[in-house]
C-alpha positions in Angstrom: -39.7 -32.1 0.0 -37.2 -31.9 -2.6 -34.3 -34.2 -2.7 -31.5 -31.6 -1.9 -33.5 -30.4 1.1 -33.2 -33.7 2.6 -29.5 -34.2 2.3 -29.0 -30.6 3.5 -30.8 -31.3 6.5 -27.6 -33.1 7.6 -25.0 -31.2 9.8 -22.1 -30.2 7.5 -24.1 -30.8 4.3 -24.9 -27.6 2.5 -26.0 -27.2 -1.2 -22.5 -27.5 -2.8 -21.9 -31.2 -1.1 -25.5 -32.1 -1.7 -24.6 -31.5 -5.4 -21.6 -33.8 -5.1 -23.8 -36.5 -3.5 -26.4 -36.0 -6.3 -23.7 -36.5 -9.0 -23.0 -39.9 -7.7 -26.9 -40.9 -7.6 -27.2 -40.1 -3.9 -30.4 -37.9 -3.4 -31.9 -39.0 0.1 -30.4 -39.5 3.4 -31.5 -43.1 3.6 -29.2 -43.9 0.7 -26.1 -43.2 2.8 -26.8 -45.8 5.4 -24.4 -48.7 5.2 -22.1 -47.0 2.7 -18.3 -46.9 2.8 -17.4 -43.1 3.0 -14.0 -43.5 1.2 -15.7 -45.2 -1.8 -18.5 -42.5 -1.9 -15.8 -39.8 -1.9 -13.9 -41.5 -4.7 -16.9 -41.7 -6.7 -17.5 -38.1 -6.3 -13.8 -37.3 -7.4 -14.2 -39.6 -10.3 -17.4 -38.0 -11.2 -15.9 -34.4 -11.2 -12.8 -35.7 -13.0 -10.3 -34.6 -10.3 -9.3 -35.2 -6.7 -11.6 -33.4 -4.4 -10.6 -31.8 -1.3 -9.8 -34.5 1.2 -11.7 -32.6 3.8 -15.0 -33.4 1.6 -14.3 -36.8 3.0 -14.8 -35.5 6.6 -18.2 -34.5 5.6 -19.0 -37.6 3.9 -18.1 -39.6 7.1 -20.2 -37.3 9.0 -23.1 -37.7 6.5 -23.0 -41.4 6.6 -23.0 -41.5 10.5 -25.8 -39.5 10.8 -27.7 -41.6 8.3 -27.1 -44.4 10.5 -28.4 -43.0 13.5 -25.1 -41.6 15.1 -24.9 -38.1 16.5 -23.9 -35.4 14.2 -20.6 -33.9 14.8 -18.8 -31.3 13.1 -16.8 -32.4 10.2 -13.5 -31.8 11.5 -14.1 -34.3 14.3 -13.5 -36.8 11.4 -10.2 -35.6 10.3 -7.9 -37.8 12.3 -9.9 -40.8 11.1 -9.8 -39.8 7.5 -6.4 -39.3 7.7 -5.8 -42.9 9.0 -8.4 -44.3 6.2 -6.3 -42.3 3.2 -3.0 -43.5 4.5 -4.1 -47.2 4.0 -5.7 -46.5 0.5 
């Protein structure tokens, strides 16, 4: 199984999002467990040289939850929490 197909097995993670993860060295779902979604999003933005769409953070939050065994939810389920998190940063 190629690395990308492992990440794209997560709900909300398509090829484009998998490439953002790969740019920061995340190639396997297992690497997401225990990680801080905001930190991952910030690393993705830095790797791209620009602030990425905040909705990407919703997807990262979903991916981390799934990697930690929580149920898959649509990315927009995370929008209220993402707004709270970014308001603190």
